[in-house]
C-alpha positions in Angstrom: 134.5 126.0 97.4 132.0 124.9 100.2 131.0 127.1 102.4 132.8 127.0 105.8 130.9 126.9 108.7 131.6 130.5 109.1 130.7 131.4 106.3 127.4 130.1 106.3 127.3 131.2 110.3 127.9 134.4 108.7 125.1 134.7 105.3 122.1 133.7 108.0 123.0 136.9 109.8 123.0 139.0 106.8 120.2 137.1 105.5 118.5 137.7 109.2 119.6 141.1 109.3 117.8 142.4 105.6 114.4 140.2 107.0 114.8 142.1 110.1 115.2 145.4 108.3 112.2 144.8 105.9 109.9 144.3 108.9 111.3 147.2 110.4 110.6 149.4 107.6 107.3 147.8 107.1 106.5 148.5 110.9 108.0 152.2 110.5 105.0 152.7 107.8 102.2 150.9 110.1 103.0 153.1 113.3 103.7 156.6 111.1 107.5 156.6 112.3 108.8 158.4 110.0 112.4 158.9 112.0 112.8 154.8 112.0 111.7 154.5 108.6 114.0 157.0 107.4 117.2 155.0 108.6 116.1 152.2 106.6 118.0 154.1 103.8 120.9 154.9 102.8 121.4 158.5 102.2 120.8 158.6 98.7 118.7 155.5 97.3 117.4 154.9 93.7 113.4 155.0 94.2 111.3 153.0 91.7 107.2 153.8 92.2 106.7 153.5 88.9 103.5 151.7 89.1 102.7 153.7 92.0 103.5 156.8 90.8 103.7 157.4 86.8 107.5 158.8 87.2 110.8 156.9 86.6 113.0 156.0 88.4 115.0 158.3 90.7 117.5 158.7 92.4 116.8 160.7 96.3 117.7 161.3 99.6 116.4 159.0 102.4 114.7 162.2 104.1 113.2 163.4 100.5 111.8 160.2 100.3 110.8 160.1 103.7 109.4 163.5 103.6 106.9 161.9 100.2 106.1 158.5 101.9 104.3 160.8 105.2 102.6 163.2 102.8 101.0 160.3 100.8 100.8 157.9 104.1 100.4 159.9 106.9 96.5 160.7 107.4 95.8 156.7 106.5 95.6 153.8 108.5 98.1 151.7 107.2 99.0 147.6 107.6 102.2 146.2 105.2 103.0 142.2 105.8 105.4 140.6 104.5 106.3 137.0 103.1 108.5 134.9 100.7 111.7 136.6 101.4 114.3 135.5 99.4 117.5 137.6 100.1 120.9 137.1 98.7 124.3 138.8 99.8 127.1 138.7 97.8 130.1 141.0 100.5 128.8 144.1 101.2 126.2 144.1 98.8 122.6 141.9 98.9 119.3 141.9 97.5 115.6 140.4 97.9 111.9 140.2 96.5 109.7 140.3 99.3 106.1 139.8 98.3 103.5 142.6 100.2 100.2 143.6 101.0 99.6 146.9 101.3 97.1 147.7 103.3 95.2 151.7 103.3 92.1 152.9 105.4 91.6 156.7 105.1 89.6 157.1 108.4 87.3 159.9 107.8 85.1 157.9 104.6 85.8 154.7 105.7 87.4 154.3 101.9 89.9 151.3 101.7 92.6 149.9 99.6 94.8 147.0 99.2 97.8 146.3 97.1 99.5 142.7 96.1 102.6 142.1 95.1 106.1 142.4 96.2 109.2 144.7 96.4 112.5 144.3 94.9 115.4 145.7 97.3 119.3 145.9 96.7 120.7 147.3 99.9 124.9 148.2 101.1 126.2 146.9 104.5 126.7 150.0 106.2 128.2 150.3 110.1 124.5 151.5 111.8 121.5 150.2 112.4 120.7 146.7 111.8 123.9 146.7 109.5 121.9 147.2 106.6 120.0 149.8 104.5 118.3 149.9 101.3 119.9 152.0 98.7 117.6 150.3 95.8 113.9 150.7 97.2 111.4 148.8 93.7 107.4 148.6 94.7 105.5 146.5 92.5 102.3 144.9 92.4 99.9 143.1 90.7 96.8 144.1 91.6 95.1 146.3 93.4 90.6 146.0 95.3 89.5 148.7 96.6 89.4 152.4 95.8 92.3 153.2 93.5 92.9 156.5 94.6 93.2 156.2 98.7 97.1 157.6 98.3 95.9 161.3 97.5 98.6 162.6 95.0 96.6 165.3 94.7 96.7 167.2 98.2 99.8 170.3 98.1 102.0 169.0 100.7 102.2 165.3 98.7 102.4 167.7 95.2 105.8 169.5 96.6 107.6 166.4 98.1 106.6 164.5 95.0 108.4 167.5 92.8 111.3 166.5 95.1 111.5 163.5 94.5 110.6 162.9 90.8 112.6 166.1 89.5 113.4 165.2 85.9 117.0 165.8 87.4 116.8 162.8 90.0 115.4 160.5 87.0 118.2 157.4 86.8 118.4 158.1 83.2 119.4 161.6 84.0 122.9 159.5 85.6 125.4 157.5 83.7 126.6 154.2 85.3 129.8 154.8 86.7 132.3 154.0 84.2 130.3 155.6 81.6 130.8 158.7 80.1 128.4 161.6 77.7 
């Protein structure tokens, strides 16, 4: 069945809202606006940052994830650029692949790092803000340049935030999919 004009407009609106959400996500990181960053997420979300952290995908809270991001990036000057945003909408859920270039600068010693890759995210429609929030955040990169360990994962605050987010009890393998029985 072909899409009606109204269906096409709704689809374009949803795709635009999701693209705006991802741009707000990046802008909040760049400005270190942690309240705006946290609003980009569902209260509970799946996070897969395995390539960056070495940890398995987890289920965590938006608040815990935001605290980790603040500890990891708060001391750095950062600049995120997104492109090639491909969004698929299916009812009240959507998915996207968003290419990214993420630049990180340590102003204390002028060391830097740039990641080149993409996000593969899943979104849920909600009533607040943009109408959509991120419910699955998957970060991947093809390569990096510069200082690989510019994000100081050994900082005490970062270690505490990582322990909360990446607790073994939070790993996806510890949580059965709906309908699975253990």
